[in-house]
C-alpha positions as CSV (number, residue, x, y, z in Angstrom):
1,X,2.5,13.5,16.2
2,X,1.6,15.1,19.7
3,X,-1.9,14.2,21.2
4,X,-4.8,16.4,20.3
5,X,-5.9,18.4,23.3
6,X,-9.6,18.3,24.5
7,X,-11.8,20.9,22.8
8,X,-15.5,21.8,23.2
9,X,-16.4,19.2,20.6
10,X,-15.5,16.6,23.1
11,X,-19.1,17.2,24.5
12,X,-20.8,16.2,21.2
13,X,-22.6,13.0,21.6
14,X,-25.2,13.0,18.8
15,X,-24.7,14.2,15.1
16,X,-27.4,14.1,12.4
17,X,-26.4,14.7,8.9
18,X,-28.9,16.0,6.4
19,X,-28.5,13.2,4.0
20,X,-28.3,9.3,3.9
21,X,-25.5,9.3,1.2
22,X,-22.7,7.0,2.6
23,X,-19.7,9.1,1.6
24,X,-21.3,12.2,3.2
25,X,-21.7,10.2,6.5
26,X,-18.2,8.9,6.2
27,X,-16.8,12.4,5.7
28,X,-18.6,13.6,8.9
29,X,-17.4,10.6,11.0
30,X,-13.8,11.1,9.7
31,X,-13.9,14.8,10.3
32,X,-15.0,14.6,14.0
33,X,-13.0,11.6,14.9
34,X,-10.0,13.5,16.3
35,X,-12.1,15.6,18.6
36,X,-15.4,13.7,19.2
37,X,-14.6,9.9,18.5
38,X,-17.6,8.7,20.5
39,X,-20.2,10.8,18.7
40,X,-23.0,8.9,17.1
41,X,-23.3,10.0,13.5
42,X,-26.6,9.2,11.6
43,X,-28.1,10.5,8.3
44,X,-31.6,11.8,8.0
45,X,-33.3,12.6,4.7
46,X,-34.2,16.2,4.6
47,X,-35.0,18.7,1.9
48,X,-32.3,21.2,0.7
49,X,-34.6,24.0,-0.5
50,X,-32.5,24.5,-3.5
51,X,-32.5,23.1,-7.2
52,X,-31.2,19.5,-7.5
53,X,-28.2,20.9,-9.3
54,X,-27.2,24.1,-7.5
55,X,-25.4,26.8,-9.3
56,X,-23.7,29.6,-7.7
57,X,-22.5,30.1,-4.0
58,X,-25.8,31.3,-2.7
59,X,-27.5,28.0,-3.8
60,X,-24.7,25.8,-2.7
61,X,-24.3,27.4,0.8
62,X,-28.1,27.7,1.2
63,X,-28.6,24.1,0.5
64,X,-25.9,23.1,3.0
65,X,-27.3,25.4,5.7
66,X,-30.9,24.3,5.3
67,X,-29.7,20.6,5.5
68,X,-27.8,21.3,8.6
69,X,-30.6,23.2,10.4
70,X,-33.3,20.5,9.4
71,X,-30.9,17.8,10.6
72,X,-30.4,19.4,13.8
73,X,-33.9,19.7,14.4
74,X,-34.5,16.0,13.6
75,X,-31.7,14.8,16.0
76,X,-31.3,17.5,18.8
77,X,-34.1,16.2,21.0
78,X,-34.2,19.5,23.0
79,X,-30.4,19.5,23.6
80,X,-29.1,23.0,24.0
81,X,-25.8,22.2,25.6
82,X,-23.8,21.6,22.5
83,X,-24.0,17.9,22.7
84,X,-26.0,17.7,19.4
85,X,-24.8,18.9,16.0
86,X,-26.6,19.0,12.7
87,X,-24.5,18.8,9.5
88,X,-25.4,19.7,5.9
89,X,-23.2,19.1,2.8
90,X,-24.2,20.5,-0.7
91,X,-22.2,20.4,-3.9
92,X,-22.7,22.7,-6.8
93,X,-21.2,24.6,-9.7
94,X,-19.6,28.1,-9.6
95,X,-18.1,30.3,-12.4
96,X,-15.4,32.5,-11.4
97,X,-15.4,36.2,-12.3
98,X,-13.0,37.0,-15.2
99,X,-12.1,33.4,-15.9
100,X,-13.8,32.3,-19.2
101,X,-13.3,28.5,-18.5
102,X,-15.0,25.6,-17.2
103,X,-17.2,26.1,-14.0
104,X,-15.8,24.5,-10.8
105,X,-17.5,22.0,-8.6
106,X,-17.4,23.1,-5.0
107,X,-18.7,21.3,-1.8
108,X,-19.9,23.2,1.2
109,X,-20.4,22.0,4.7
110,X,-22.7,23.7,7.2
111,X,-22.5,22.7,10.9
112,X,-24.9,23.9,13.6
113,X,-25.4,23.4,17.2
114,X,-28.8,25.2,17.0
115,X,-27.1,28.5,18.3
116,X,-24.6,29.2,15.4
117,X,-24.0,27.9,12.0
118,X,-20.5,27.6,10.6
119,X,-19.6,27.1,7.0
120,X,-16.6,25.4,5.3
121,X,-15.7,24.8,1.7
122,X,-14.0,22.0,-0.1
123,X,-11.3,22.3,-2.8
124,X,-12.7,22.7,-6.3
125,X,-12.4,20.8,-9.5
126,X,-13.7,21.1,-13.1
127,X,-16.0,18.4,-14.7
128,X,-15.4,17.6,-18.3
129,X,-17.2,20.2,-20.4
130,X,-19.7,17.9,-21.9
131,X,-21.1,17.4,-18.4
132,X,-20.9,20.9,-17.0
133,X,-22.4,22.6,-20.1
134,X,-25.5,20.5,-19.8
135,X,-25.7,21.0,-16.0
136,X,-25.6,24.7,-16.3
137,X,-27.9,25.1,-19.3
138,X,-30.7,22.7,-18.1
139,X,-29.9,22.3,-14.4
140,X,-29.7,18.6,-15.0
141,X,-27.8,16.9,-12.0
142,X,-24.2,16.6,-13.1
143,X,-23.7,13.3,-11.3
144,X,-25.9,11.5,-13.7
145,X,-24.4,13.2,-16.6
146,X,-20.9,12.3,-15.5
147,X,-21.8,8.6,-14.9
148,X,-23.1,8.4,-18.5
149,X,-20.1,10.1,-19.9
150,X,-17.7,7.9,-18.0
151,X,-19.3,4.8,-19.0
152,X,-19.3,6.0,-22.8
153,X,-15.5,7.3,-22.5
154,X,-14.1,4.6,-20.3
155,X,-16.4,1.6,-20.6
156,X,-16.9,1.4,-16.9
157,X,-20.3,1.1,-15.4
158,X,-21.4,0.5,-11.9
159,X,-24.4,-1.0,-10.2
160,X,-25.0,2.4,-8.3
161,X,-24.4,6.0,-9.1
162,X,-20.7,7.1,-8.4
163,X,-22.0,9.6,-5.9
164,X,-22.8,6.7,-3.5
165,X,-19.2,5.4,-3.7
166,X,-15.9,6.9,-4.7
167,X,-17.5,9.9,-6.2
168,X,-17.0,11.7,-9.5
169,X,-13.8,13.4,-8.0
170,X,-12.7,9.8,-7.1
171,X,-13.1,8.6,-10.7
172,X,-11.4,11.5,-12.1
173,X,-8.5,11.4,-9.7
174,X,-8.1,7.6,-10.3
175,X,-9.0,6.9,-6.7
176,X,-6.7,9.3,-5.2
177,X,-9.2,11.8,-3.8
178,X,-12.5,9.9,-3.1
179,X,-15.6,11.7,-2.4
180,X,-15.7,11.1,1.3
181,X,-12.1,12.6,1.7
182,X,-13.1,15.6,-0.6
183,X,-16.1,16.4,1.7
184,X,-14.2,15.6,4.9
185,X,-12.1,18.9,4.3
186,X,-15.2,21.0,4.1
187,X,-16.5,19.6,7.4
188,X,-13.2,20.2,9.1
189,X,-13.1,23.8,8.0
190,X,-16.6,24.3,9.3
191,X,-15.8,22.7,12.5
192,X,-13.0,25.3,13.3
193,X,-15.6,27.7,14.8
194,X,-16.6,25.1,17.2
195,X,-13.1,24.4,18.3
196,X,-12.4,28.0,19.3
197,X,-15.8,29.5,20.2
198,X,-14.1,32.3,22.2
199,X,-12.4,33.5,19.0
200,X,-15.7,33.7,17.0
201,X,-18.9,35.7,17.7
202,X,-22.0,33.5,18.3
203,X,-24.4,34.3,15.5
204,X,-28.1,33.2,15.5
205,X,-28.7,30.0,13.5
206,X,-31.3,31.6,11.2
207,X,-33.3,29.4,8.7
C-alpha cells in the first residue's frame, strides 16, 4: 500500500470528543490515525440536547452535531487555525419509508473545526424486535434493553454495559464488528470534508 499523502488534517493537534465512552474515543483515534497520528484525543462529558434514545435522523444528527460543537468549545482554547477539532457521535433508530420491518440502528458522527460541521454515517443494523419495539414505544434506551435480552437469551452477563466495550453490534456480529470499528466508519466519512476543503463549501458551524 502506498504512503498516504499529507493532508490538511496533519495540522490537527487537539481533538475533543463529546463523550467519555471508550469505544467512541477509540473510534476517533483510529479514524484520525492515518492523517493526524500525533493528535491528542480526549473525551469530555457534554449534553446531546436530544432524548436519551434518539429516534429519526433529525434527533440522531442533531445529537451528534450538538456534542461536536460543545466538545469543540471545551477544547479549542481559542484555536482558529484548524488545529482543534470537536467530534460528536450519536446512535439512534430510524424507520425506512416503505419498509414495514424492524427499525435500523444508525450511528452518526459530526466533526467541526469551529467554522464548518461535517456529517458521516455508519452502516445500519436491526436489533431484535423485543428491544426495538420497547425503545420506539417508550423511548427506553435500547442499550439496556439489549443487555437484558442478551443475558436472558444467551446467559452471558457482564460487569459493565456492552456499550462500554464490544458494543451491541459487536455481540450480534460475534465480535466481527466491534462498536469502535462500527463508529470509526462514520468518523472517517465525516472527515472527508476536511481532507478536501477546496472541494466543499465552508458552511458556518451553527448550533
